[in-house]
C-alpha positions as CSV (number, residue, x, y, z in Angstrom):
1,M,97.8,79.3,121.7
2,L,99.9,81.2,124.1
3,A,100.0,83.7,121.7
4,T,96.0,83.7,121.3
5,A,95.9,84.3,125.1
6,K,98.7,87.3,125.0
7,N,96.4,88.9,122.4
8,R,93.1,88.7,124.2
9,L,94.8,89.7,128.0
10,I,96.6,92.8,127.0
11,P,93.4,94.7,125.7
12,W,91.8,93.3,128.9
13,I,94.3,94.9,131.0
14,K,94.3,97.8,128.8
15,R,90.5,98.4,129.4
16,R,90.6,97.7,133.3
17,I,93.5,100.4,133.5
18,Y,92.2,102.9,131.1
19,A,88.6,102.8,131.6
20,G,86.4,105.8,131.3
21,R,89.5,108.0,130.5
22,G,91.1,106.4,127.3
23,E,95.0,104.9,126.8
24,P,97.3,107.8,126.4
25,Y,99.4,108.4,123.0
26,R,101.8,110.7,123.5
27,I,102.9,112.7,119.9
28,R,104.7,116.0,119.4
29,G,104.1,117.5,122.7
30,Q,100.3,116.5,123.2
31,T,99.0,113.9,124.8
32,L,95.6,112.4,122.9
33,R,93.5,110.0,124.6
34,Y,91.9,106.7,122.7
35,A,89.3,103.7,123.9
36,P,91.7,100.7,124.1
37,G,92.6,99.1,121.0
38,S,91.7,102.3,119.0
39,R,94.7,104.3,119.1
40,P,97.2,104.9,116.4
41,V,100.2,102.5,115.8
42,R,103.5,103.8,117.4
43,L,106.1,105.2,115.8
44,R,108.6,102.7,116.8
45,Y,107.2,100.7,114.1
46,K,107.6,102.5,110.9
47,T,110.4,100.0,110.2
48,S,108.3,97.0,111.1
49,S,108.6,94.2,108.7
50,N,104.7,93.9,108.8
51,A,103.3,96.2,105.7
52,N,99.8,97.5,107.4
53,V,101.8,98.2,110.7
54,R,104.6,99.9,108.7
55,Y,102.5,101.5,106.6
56,D,100.4,103.1,109.3
57,A,103.5,104.4,111.6
58,L,104.7,106.4,108.5
59,Q,101.0,107.9,108.1
60,V,101.5,109.0,111.5
61,E,104.8,110.5,111.2
62,L,104.1,112.4,108.2
63,L,100.8,113.7,109.2
64,S,102.3,114.8,112.5
65,K,105.2,116.7,111.1
66,S,103.7,118.1,108.0
67,L,100.4,119.2,109.2
68,M,100.8,123.2,110.5
69,P,98.4,125.2,113.1
70,G,95.8,126.8,110.9
71,D,95.6,124.1,108.1
72,T,92.3,122.1,106.8
73,A,92.7,118.4,106.5
74,I,90.4,115.6,105.5
75,D,90.2,112.3,106.9
76,I,88.4,109.9,104.5
77,G,87.5,106.5,106.0
78,A,88.1,107.9,109.6
79,H,87.0,104.6,111.5
80,S,87.3,105.5,115.2
81,G,88.9,108.7,114.5
82,Q,93.2,107.5,114.7
83,Y,94.2,110.0,112.5
84,C,90.9,112.4,112.9
85,I,92.3,113.2,116.4
86,L,95.6,113.5,115.5
87,M,94.6,115.6,112.6
88,T,92.6,117.8,115.0
89,A,95.6,118.1,117.6
90,M,98.2,119.0,115.0
91,V,96.0,121.9,113.1
92,G,95.1,123.4,116.6
93,D,92.2,125.8,117.4
94,T,93.1,127.6,114.1
95,G,93.0,124.8,111.8
96,N,89.8,122.6,110.6
97,V,89.5,118.8,110.3
98,I,86.7,117.2,108.2
99,A,86.3,113.3,109.0
100,F,83.9,111.3,106.5
101,E,82.8,108.2,108.2
102,P,79.9,106.2,106.9
103,D,80.1,103.3,108.9
104,P,77.4,103.7,112.2
105,H,79.2,101.3,114.3
106,A,82.9,103.1,113.5
107,L,81.3,106.2,114.1
108,K,79.8,105.3,117.8
109,L,83.3,104.9,118.7
110,L,84.7,107.6,116.7
111,L,82.3,109.9,118.8
112,K,83.5,108.2,122.3
113,N,87.0,108.8,121.1
114,L,86.4,112.9,120.5
115,E,84.7,112.6,124.0
116,L,87.9,111.4,125.6
117,N,89.7,114.7,124.0
118,P,87.4,117.6,125.3
119,H,90.5,120.2,124.9
120,L,90.4,119.4,121.4
121,K,88.6,121.5,118.9
122,R,85.4,119.6,118.0
123,P,86.0,118.3,114.2
124,R,83.4,118.2,111.5
125,I,82.3,115.0,111.0
126,E,79.8,113.4,108.1
127,N,78.3,110.4,108.2
128,V,78.7,110.0,104.2
129,A,80.7,107.7,102.1
130,L,82.6,109.8,99.4
131,S,82.3,108.4,95.9
132,D,82.4,109.7,92.5
133,V,78.5,110.4,92.4
134,D,75.9,112.3,95.0
135,G,73.6,109.7,95.8
136,E,72.9,106.8,97.8
137,T,74.2,103.1,97.8
138,I,74.9,99.8,100.5
139,L,77.9,100.1,102.9
140,Y,78.9,96.2,103.7
141,S,79.9,96.2,107.4
142,R,81.0,93.7,109.7
143,G,79.8,95.3,112.8
144,G,82.2,98.6,112.6
145,N,85.5,96.8,112.0
146,S,88.4,98.7,109.6
147,Q,87.2,96.6,106.4
148,S,83.4,98.0,105.9
149,S,83.4,99.0,102.4
150,L,81.0,99.6,99.3
151,V,81.4,96.3,98.2
152,R,80.7,92.8,99.5
153,S,84.9,91.3,98.4
154,A,86.5,93.6,100.7
155,V,84.4,92.8,103.7
156,E,83.5,88.9,103.6
157,F,86.8,87.4,102.8
158,R,85.6,83.5,104.2
159,K,82.7,81.8,104.1
160,E,81.8,82.6,107.9
161,H,82.1,86.5,107.3
162,H,78.8,87.6,106.9
163,A,78.2,91.7,106.4
164,E,75.6,93.8,107.3
165,K,73.9,95.8,104.7
166,I,73.5,99.5,105.6
167,R,72.0,101.9,103.3
168,V,74.5,105.5,103.0
169,R,74.4,108.5,101.4
170,T,77.3,109.3,98.7
171,A,78.8,112.7,97.8
172,R,81.5,113.9,95.6
173,L,84.4,115.5,97.3
174,D,84.3,118.4,94.9
175,T,80.7,118.9,95.5
176,Y,80.9,119.0,99.2
177,L,84.3,120.9,99.2
178,A,82.2,123.6,96.9
179,Q,78.8,123.7,98.6
180,N,80.5,124.2,102.1
181,K,83.4,126.8,100.8
182,I,85.8,124.8,102.2
183,P,89.4,126.4,101.8
184,T,91.9,124.1,100.0
185,P,93.3,121.3,102.3
186,A,97.0,120.7,103.4
187,W,96.2,116.9,103.4
188,V,93.6,114.7,102.1
189,K,94.0,110.9,104.1
190,I,92.1,108.2,102.2
191,D,91.6,104.8,103.7
192,A,88.3,103.4,101.8
193,E,88.6,99.7,101.6
194,G,88.9,99.5,97.6
195,A,86.9,102.4,97.1
196,E,89.9,105.3,96.6
197,I,89.7,104.9,92.6
198,R,85.8,106.3,92.6
199,I,86.6,108.8,95.3
200,L,89.6,110.5,93.7
201,Q,87.2,110.7,90.3
202,G,84.7,112.4,92.1
203,A,87.7,114.9,93.3
204,T,89.4,116.0,90.1
205,S,89.1,120.0,91.0
206,L,90.7,119.2,94.4
207,L,94.0,117.0,92.1
208,Q,94.1,120.2,90.1
209,G,95.1,121.9,93.2
210,T,97.6,121.6,95.9
211,A,96.5,119.3,98.9
212,R,99.1,116.6,99.3
213,I,96.9,113.1,99.5
214,I,97.7,109.9,101.3
215,C,96.1,107.1,99.7
216,E,95.7,103.5,100.6
217,L,95.3,101.1,98.2
218,H,93.2,97.9,98.2
219,P,93.6,96.7,94.6
220,Y,91.7,93.2,95.5
221,A,88.5,95.3,95.9
222,W,88.7,97.1,92.7
223,K,87.2,94.2,90.4
224,E,83.9,94.7,92.4
225,F,84.1,98.9,91.9
226,N,85.3,98.4,88.1
227,N,87.9,100.3,88.1
228,E,91.4,99.4,87.3
229,F,94.9,100.6,87.9
230,T,95.7,102.4,84.9
231,E,92.6,104.7,85.9
232,L,94.5,105.8,88.8
233,K,97.5,106.6,86.9
234,H,95.7,108.7,84.5
235,L,93.8,110.9,87.3
236,V,97.1,111.5,89.0
237,F,99.3,112.2,86.0
238,S,96.8,114.2,84.0
239,S,96.6,116.6,87.1
240,G,100.2,117.1,87.1
241,R,100.9,115.2,90.0
242,Q,103.4,112.0,91.0
243,M,102.9,109.2,93.6
244,R,105.4,106.8,95.2
245,Y,104.8,104.8,98.3
246,L,104.9,106.0,101.5
247,G,108.6,105.5,103.0
248,S,110.3,105.0,99.8
249,E,111.1,107.0,97.0
250,R,110.0,104.2,94.4
251,E,107.4,105.2,92.4
252,V,104.3,103.1,91.5
253,G,105.1,100.6,88.6
254,E,102.5,98.8,85.9
255,T,101.1,96.6,89.0
256,A,98.9,97.6,91.6
257,E,100.1,96.4,95.4
258,Y,98.8,96.8,98.5
259,G,100.6,99.8,100.0
260,T,99.8,103.5,100.8
261,L,100.8,106.4,98.4
262,L,101.9,110.0,98.5
263,I,100.3,111.7,95.9
264,E,101.6,115.2,95.5
265,P,102.0,118.1,92.8
266,V,105.0,117.6,90.9
C-alpha cells in the first residue's frame, strides 16, 4: 500500500513542479523537456534487473551515442515522443527524423512534448501504422497507453481491459521511403507491440541497405498476427544481417523472447 501511495505521489509532485514547462532530461550536453511521466528512462538504469527498464535505458544510450548531426532516423511506434525527441536532438538541424504514431491519444501527447522543445528542428510526424501492406486496418487502444496495437491480444490482458477500436491507415516502410525520397536512415527504431515482423516484411529493401535497426520483440502477440519467429530470422539472415539482444553478445536462439534486438549488417 505504501508503494502504491508513493507511485501516485511522485507523478503528482512532478506535475506541480514542471507544469507548463516540462520535466528536464539532460543527455549529451542537451536539456530536453517532457510532460511528467513521458520522459525516457535514465541511463543509470541500464543494468536494472527489470528487463523493460534495462532495454529502454540501453536503447537511449545507443541512440544518443550513435546518431550524428546530419543523420536521418526513423521512429516506428513513437508513442509520446521519448525517442523521437531524443533522435531529433542528436541529428540536429541538418538531420531529419520521421516518427510514425497511429494512436491519436498518444499523438496528442507527442505533439505536446514537441511544443516543450521549440529549440529543436521539427520532426516529420506521420499518423500512420506501418505494416506489410498499404491500406487500412483497426488499431486497438486503451487511451493511448504504450500498448496500442493492431491486434487485440496485445492490448487486452485482463477481462476488465476494454480497448477502443480506431480505423487507421497502414503503409509499407519501403513504399513510404521511396515515395517521399527519404535517404537511407542511419537508425530505425521499431516498437510496435507485435507488428514488428509485419513491418520488416514491408521493409525488405531497407533490410538490404546499411540502416541499423533496434527492434523490440513482442512474441505474445505474434499468433494473432499469424507470424512466427522463423519468419523474422529468415528476413534478417537472408538480408545479410545478424541480430543479437541489446546489451549482450548473445545471438538469438531457437525460441523468441521478449527483448530488444540490434539488427545490423554483417
